[in-house]
C-alpha positions as CSV (number, residue, x, y, z in Angstrom):
1,M,91.5,127.1,67.3
2,I,93.0,123.6,67.0
3,K,95.7,124.9,64.7
4,I,96.6,127.7,67.3
5,V,96.8,125.1,70.1
6,I,99.0,122.9,68.0
7,F,101.3,125.8,67.0
8,L,101.7,126.9,70.7
9,V,102.5,123.3,71.8
10,A,105.1,123.0,69.0
11,S,106.6,126.3,69.8
12,L,106.9,125.5,73.5
13,A,108.5,122.1,72.6
14,F,111.0,123.9,70.3
15,I,111.9,126.4,72.9
16,S,112.4,123.8,75.6
17,C,114.6,121.7,73.3
18,Q,116.7,124.7,72.4
19,Q,117.1,125.6,76.1
20,K,118.2,122.0,76.9
21,Q,120.7,122.2,74.0
22,E,122.1,125.5,75.3
23,T,122.3,124.1,78.8
24,V,124.2,121.0,77.6
25,A,126.5,123.2,75.5
26,T,127.2,125.5,78.4
27,Q,127.8,122.5,80.7
28,D,130.2,121.0,78.1
29,T,132.1,124.3,77.9
30,V,132.4,124.5,81.7
31,N,133.6,120.9,81.9
32,E,136.0,121.3,79.0
33,E,139.6,121.3,80.3
34,F,141.7,124.4,79.7
35,P,143.9,123.5,76.7
36,F,147.5,122.4,77.0
37,F,148.6,124.9,74.4
38,I,147.5,128.2,75.6
39,P,145.3,130.0,73.0
40,A,146.7,133.3,71.7
41,E,143.2,134.8,71.9
42,K,141.0,134.7,75.0
43,P,138.9,131.5,74.8
44,N,135.1,131.9,74.6
45,R,134.4,130.0,77.8
46,P,134.2,130.8,81.5
47,L,137.6,131.8,82.9
48,S,139.0,132.5,86.4
49,A,139.8,136.1,87.2
50,A,143.5,135.2,87.1
51,V,143.4,133.8,83.6
52,K,141.1,136.6,82.3
53,R,143.8,139.0,83.6
54,N,146.4,137.2,81.6
55,Y,144.5,138.3,78.4
56,D,143.0,141.6,79.5
57,A,145.8,143.3,81.5
58,Y,148.9,142.4,79.5
59,D,150.0,142.6,75.9
60,N,151.0,138.9,75.8
61,I,150.2,135.9,77.8
62,R,153.9,135.1,78.3
63,P,156.4,137.6,79.7
64,E,159.2,136.7,77.3
65,Q,156.9,137.8,74.5
66,T,156.3,141.2,76.1
67,E,158.4,144.1,74.9
68,L,158.0,145.9,78.2
69,Y,159.3,142.9,80.2
70,T,163.0,142.3,81.0
71,Q,165.5,141.2,83.6
72,F,168.4,143.5,84.4
73,K,172.1,142.8,84.2
74,Y,174.7,144.8,86.1
75,T,178.3,145.8,85.4
76,K,180.8,147.6,87.6
77,L,182.0,150.8,86.0
78,K,185.6,151.7,85.5
79,G,187.1,155.1,86.2
80,F,185.6,156.0,89.5
81,D,187.5,156.0,92.8
82,Y,185.5,155.8,96.1
83,N,188.3,156.2,98.6
84,D,187.9,152.5,99.6
85,G,184.2,153.1,100.3
86,D,184.9,155.0,103.5
87,G,181.8,157.2,103.0
88,T,183.8,160.4,102.2
89,I,183.0,160.2,98.5
90,T,179.7,159.5,97.0
91,R,178.3,159.3,93.4
92,R,174.6,158.6,93.2
93,D,171.3,159.5,91.5
94,P,172.5,159.6,87.9
95,S,170.7,161.6,85.1
96,K,169.6,160.1,81.8
97,V,172.6,159.3,79.7
98,I,172.9,161.5,76.6
99,F,175.2,161.2,73.6
100,E,176.8,164.4,72.4
101,N,180.2,165.3,70.7
102,G,180.8,161.6,70.0
103,K,180.6,160.4,73.6
104,Y,178.2,159.6,76.4
105,Y,177.5,162.1,79.2
106,V,176.0,161.4,82.6
107,Y,175.4,163.9,85.5
108,Y,175.0,162.9,89.1
109,T,175.0,163.8,92.8
110,G,178.6,164.1,93.9
111,R,180.0,164.6,97.4
112,K,183.6,164.8,98.6
113,S,183.7,165.6,102.3
114,P,186.4,165.2,105.0
115,V,184.1,162.9,107.0
116,K,181.3,160.5,106.3
117,P,177.7,161.5,106.9
118,V,176.5,161.4,110.5
119,G,173.0,160.2,109.4
120,M,169.6,161.9,109.1
121,A,168.7,161.0,112.7
122,R,171.7,163.1,113.9
123,A,171.2,166.0,111.4
124,K,171.5,168.6,114.2
125,E,175.2,167.6,114.4
126,A,175.7,168.4,110.7
127,T,177.8,171.5,109.9
128,D,179.2,173.2,106.8
129,V,181.7,170.4,106.4
130,I,179.9,167.5,108.1
131,P,177.1,166.1,106.0
132,S,173.9,164.7,107.5
133,A,172.9,162.3,104.7
134,D,174.8,160.7,101.8
135,W,173.5,163.5,99.5
136,D,174.0,166.4,101.9
137,L,176.7,169.0,101.0
138,S,176.7,167.8,97.4
139,D,177.2,169.4,94.0
140,I,176.2,168.2,90.5
141,W,179.1,166.4,88.9
142,Y,179.5,164.8,85.4
143,A,181.5,162.2,83.6
144,T,182.0,161.2,80.0
145,S,182.6,157.8,78.3
146,E,183.5,156.5,74.9
147,D,181.8,153.1,75.4
148,G,179.5,153.4,78.4
149,F,181.6,151.1,80.6
150,T,184.8,153.2,81.3
151,W,184.1,156.7,82.5
152,E,186.2,159.8,83.0
153,E,185.0,162.2,85.7
154,Q,185.1,165.8,84.4
155,G,184.4,167.7,87.6
156,I,181.6,169.8,88.9
157,A,178.9,170.9,86.5
158,V,176.6,172.8,88.9
159,A,178.0,173.9,92.2
160,R,176.0,174.9,95.3
161,P,175.1,178.6,95.0
162,P,175.7,181.1,97.7
163,K,173.3,181.3,100.6
164,P,170.3,181.9,100.7
165,Q,169.7,180.8,97.0
166,P,167.8,177.6,96.5
167,G,170.4,174.8,96.7
168,W,172.9,176.6,98.9
169,R,173.0,173.5,101.3
170,S,173.0,170.9,98.6
171,V,172.1,170.4,94.9
172,T,171.3,166.7,94.1
173,T,169.4,164.2,92.0
174,T,169.7,166.0,88.7
175,D,168.3,165.2,85.3
176,I,168.9,166.7,81.9
177,L,166.8,168.2,79.1
178,K,167.9,169.2,75.6
179,W,165.6,171.9,74.2
180,K,166.1,174.0,71.1
181,G,169.9,173.7,71.1
182,K,170.4,174.4,74.8
183,Y,170.9,172.1,77.8
184,Y,169.0,172.3,81.1
185,L,169.8,170.5,84.4
186,Y,166.9,170.2,86.9
187,F,167.8,169.3,90.4
188,Q,166.7,169.2,94.0
189,A,167.6,172.4,95.8
190,F,168.2,171.9,99.5
191,M,168.2,174.8,101.9
192,E,168.6,172.8,105.0
193,A,170.4,169.6,106.1
194,S,168.3,166.5,105.3
195,G,166.9,165.2,108.5
196,L,166.3,168.4,110.4
197,R,162.6,168.2,109.5
198,G,162.6,165.5,106.8
199,D,164.0,165.6,103.2
200,F,162.4,168.8,102.2
201,C,163.2,170.7,99.0
202,P,161.8,172.2,95.8
203,V,163.4,172.0,92.3
204,S,165.7,174.5,90.6
205,V,167.4,174.6,87.2
206,A,170.6,175.6,85.4
207,Y,171.3,176.0,81.7
208,A,174.2,175.9,79.3
209,D,174.9,176.1,75.5
210,S,177.1,172.9,75.8
211,P,176.8,169.7,77.7
212,D,180.2,170.6,79.1
213,G,178.9,174.0,80.4
214,P,179.6,176.5,81.7
215,W,176.2,176.2,83.6
216,T,174.2,179.2,84.7
217,H,172.3,178.5,87.9
218,T,169.1,180.5,87.7
219,G,168.9,180.6,91.5
220,K,165.1,180.2,91.2
221,I,162.6,177.6,92.2
222,V,161.2,176.3,89.0
223,I,158.9,173.6,90.5
224,P,157.6,174.7,93.9
225,N,156.3,172.6,96.7
226,G,152.6,172.2,96.9
227,P,150.3,174.2,99.2
228,E,149.9,173.2,102.9
229,G,148.1,169.9,103.1
230,A,149.0,168.8,99.5
231,W,150.7,165.5,98.8
232,D,153.9,167.3,97.6
233,Q,153.9,170.1,100.1
234,Y,157.4,169.2,101.4
235,S,159.2,167.1,98.8
236,I,159.7,167.6,95.1
237,H,162.3,165.0,94.3
238,D,163.8,163.3,91.2
239,P,162.8,165.8,88.5
240,Y,162.8,163.9,85.2
241,P,162.0,165.8,81.9
242,L,161.0,164.4,78.6
243,V,159.6,166.1,75.5
244,H,156.0,165.3,74.4
245,D,153.4,167.0,72.3
246,G,155.7,170.0,71.9
247,K,155.9,170.5,75.6
248,I,158.2,169.6,78.5
249,Y,156.7,166.8,80.6
250,L,158.6,166.7,83.9
251,Y,157.8,163.8,86.2
252,Y,158.8,164.0,89.9
253,K,158.5,162.1,93.2
254,G,156.8,163.2,96.4
255,D,157.2,161.8,99.9
256,F,154.1,162.1,102.0
257,D,151.7,160.6,104.6
258,K,154.6,160.4,107.1
259,R,153.5,158.3,110.1
260,P,156.2,157.6,112.7
261,E,154.3,154.5,113.9
262,L,154.7,152.8,110.5
263,K,157.8,151.5,108.9
264,P,158.5,152.7,106.3
265,S,156.9,155.9,107.6
266,K,156.3,157.5,104.3
267,I,154.5,156.8,101.0
268,R,156.2,157.7,97.7
269,M,154.3,158.5,94.5
270,Q,155.1,160.3,91.3
271,G,153.5,163.4,89.8
272,L,153.7,165.3,86.5
273,A,154.3,169.0,85.7
274,I,154.0,170.4,82.2
275,A,155.6,173.5,80.7
276,E,156.1,175.1,77.3
277,D,159.4,176.7,78.3
278,P,162.3,175.0,80.3
279,L,162.2,177.8,82.8
280,G,158.5,177.5,83.4
281,P,155.9,178.1,84.4
282,F,155.3,174.4,85.1
283,I,151.7,173.5,85.7
284,K,151.1,170.4,87.8
285,H,148.7,167.9,86.4
286,P,145.2,167.8,88.0
287,L,145.4,164.0,88.4
288,N,148.6,164.0,90.4
289,P,150.0,161.7,91.6
290,V,150.0,159.8,88.3
291,V,152.1,156.9,89.5
292,N,151.2,155.3,92.8
293,S,154.6,153.6,93.6
294,G,158.3,153.8,93.0
295,H,161.2,155.4,94.9
296,E,162.7,157.3,91.9
297,T,161.5,158.5,88.5
298,T,162.7,156.6,85.5
299,L,160.7,157.0,82.3
300,F,161.1,156.7,78.5
301,P,159.0,157.2,75.4
302,F,157.6,153.9,74.1
303,K,155.4,153.7,71.0
304,E,152.9,156.6,71.3
305,G,153.1,156.6,75.1
306,V,155.6,156.6,78.0
307,A,156.9,153.7,80.1
308,A,158.1,153.8,83.7
309,I,160.4,151.6,85.7
310,V,158.7,151.5,89.1
311,Q,160.8,150.0,91.9
312,R,161.3,149.6,95.6
313,D,158.2,151.4,97.2
314,G,154.5,151.2,96.9
315,Q,151.8,148.6,96.1
316,E,153.0,148.3,92.5
317,H,156.8,148.2,93.0
318,N,158.9,145.9,90.8
319,T,156.8,146.7,87.8
320,I,157.2,148.2,84.4
321,Q,154.2,150.5,83.7
322,Y,152.9,152.2,80.6
323,A,150.7,155.2,79.9
324,K,149.5,155.6,76.3
325,D,148.3,159.1,77.1
326,W,151.4,159.9,79.3
327,V,149.2,160.3,82.4
328,N,147.2,157.1,83.2
329,F,149.7,154.3,83.9
330,E,148.9,150.6,83.9
331,I,151.1,147.6,84.8
332,A,152.7,146.2,81.7
333,S,154.9,143.6,83.4
334,I,156.2,142.4,86.8
335,T,159.9,141.7,87.2
336,E,162.8,141.8,89.8
337,L,166.2,143.3,90.6
338,L,165.2,146.6,89.1
339,P,167.8,149.3,88.9
340,V,167.7,151.9,91.7
341,A,167.7,155.5,90.7
342,A,168.1,154.5,87.0
343,G,169.2,157.0,84.4
344,P,168.7,155.2,81.1
345,F,170.2,156.1,77.7
346,V,167.1,157.4,75.9
347,P,168.0,158.5,72.4
348,D,164.5,159.9,71.6
349,A,163.9,161.6,75.0
350,F,163.9,165.0,73.5
351,T,162.7,164.4,69.9
352,D,159.0,164.6,70.6
353,T,158.7,161.1,69.0
354,K,155.4,159.6,68.3
355,N,156.9,156.1,68.2
356,G,159.3,155.7,71.1
357,R,161.9,153.0,70.6
358,G,162.6,152.1,74.2
359,I,165.8,151.5,76.1
360,T,168.6,148.9,76.5
361,W,171.0,150.3,79.1
362,G,171.8,153.1,81.5
363,I,173.4,154.0,84.8
364,S,172.0,153.4,88.2
365,H,173.3,153.4,91.8
366,I,173.8,150.8,94.5
367,I,173.5,151.9,98.1
368,N,175.0,149.9,101.0
369,A,177.8,149.0,98.7
370,D,180.2,146.4,100.2
371,G,177.8,146.3,103.2
372,N,178.5,149.9,104.1
373,W,175.5,152.2,104.3
374,N,177.7,155.3,103.8
375,H,179.0,154.0,100.5
376,T,176.9,154.5,97.3
377,M,178.3,153.8,93.9
378,L,177.3,154.1,90.2
379,V,176.9,151.0,88.1
380,R,175.7,150.1,84.6
381,F,172.5,148.2,84.0
382,D,171.5,146.5,80.7
383,C,168.0,145.3,79.7
384,D,165.7,144.8,76.8
385,L,162.8,147.3,77.0
386,S,163.2,148.1,73.3
387,Q,161.2,147.7,70.1
388,D,164.5,147.3,68.1
389,V,166.0,144.5,70.2
390,D,164.8,140.9,70.9
391,D,167.3,139.6,73.4
392,Q,165.7,136.5,74.9
393,G,168.7,136.3,77.3
394,M,167.2,139.3,79.0
395,K,163.7,137.7,79.2
396,D,164.3,135.0,81.9
397,H,161.5,134.7,84.4
398,H,163.7,134.7,87.6
399,Y,167.1,134.9,89.1
400,N,168.7,132.1,91.1
401,Y,170.0,133.7,94.4
402,S,172.8,132.1,96.3
403,P,172.3,130.8,99.9
404,E,174.7,133.6,101.0
405,F,172.3,136.2,99.5
406,H,169.4,134.7,101.4
407,F,171.3,134.5,104.7
408,K,172.1,138.2,104.5
409,H,168.4,138.8,105.1
410,A,168.4,137.3,108.5
411,L,166.1,137.7,111.5
412,N,166.9,140.6,113.8
413,Q,167.2,140.1,117.6
414,K,163.6,141.3,118.3
415,Q,162.2,138.8,115.8
416,K,164.2,136.0,117.3
417,E,162.9,136.9,120.8
418,R,159.3,136.9,119.4
419,I,159.7,133.5,117.9
420,K,161.2,132.1,121.1
421,K,158.3,133.5,123.1
422,Q,155.8,131.9,120.8
423,T,157.5,128.5,121.1
424,E,157.6,128.8,124.9
425,E,153.8,129.6,125.0
426,L,153.1,126.6,122.8
427,K,154.9,124.3,125.2
428,I,153.0,125.8,128.2
429,N,149.6,125.4,126.5
430,I,150.4,121.7,125.6
431,N,151.4,121.0,129.2
């Protein structure tokens, strides 16, 4: 009995001592300062949610070491005339850039009208020659280039078809697919002036044996709007095809949840439709929408998955995102000054690659060019979102904006009046 008692007392003493040692060790770990040189691996110690996220949510703890992080540089393109930016000529919403026949090709929304657009709010004033929006009364144009900086416009690739075929009012925002030796242009097919009810349209398609055409417009809706009450019941915008797993993965944007009392009044998200043939049928993914932000669709194969440039709208705007399974996107990096309506040069867009190499440049557009909302122009962007390039000059953490840039974003008159009223109320309360 005495031996049992002695054993129990000794055991309790050992356990108590061990607990004290663990408590001291834990306390020492908590009190230990976070190291000056950040560990490459997550430290085995308590961490704040923010520091945990640095290790758990991103490939690297520093953005400049992240392949899917970049800043963007912009260059004015040569070869395009905009009639002094008076709004009668627009080039916008470029496709992916492709390289065929020893030169680069890009396709885009082109409009040449006798007058500038009246604006979506005045869409009832639009006619067969007066556009409502910048993209109204447009055709699909294309241009070629030897170097990606100087371009030669070749003319219309896909014209508006006769009424009542889809696109009779305007064909816009195109993107290209190369599939089994043929070329396909998907585009928004408007059958009314933008602004009459909204920006409503489905997607149609044209095909050709050459990137120079001639293009055959199918006159059919290849990706229809969703049923009543669905997120994409009105808008199927920015069709963007890639080839994956032997199929065509076509991403697109929808505008929905329009609420006039809110500004902006709409939410924009992106969905996915998959087909085994370029002319369909396209089956929309059951998890749509698959990207919760972004104003246009811009994606490219990266490693075994797909990356997306997500800009302008939504909770996760100004991010580069990645989906290893091509469906479930996560934020890879956060950046700034992202290209609007970007059409990148994606050499492996149609190769069904299992190791996407990424992108380094493309064509995008700038709206409100020269301070004129009726003037939209094409520009070149460069970046480093590539496995094959390590350009640290593209990996800076921020841009320095001039005072003039900041002052352009000034208070409006209503805001000035609100601030004045607040100041007056403060003075009254003090007295």
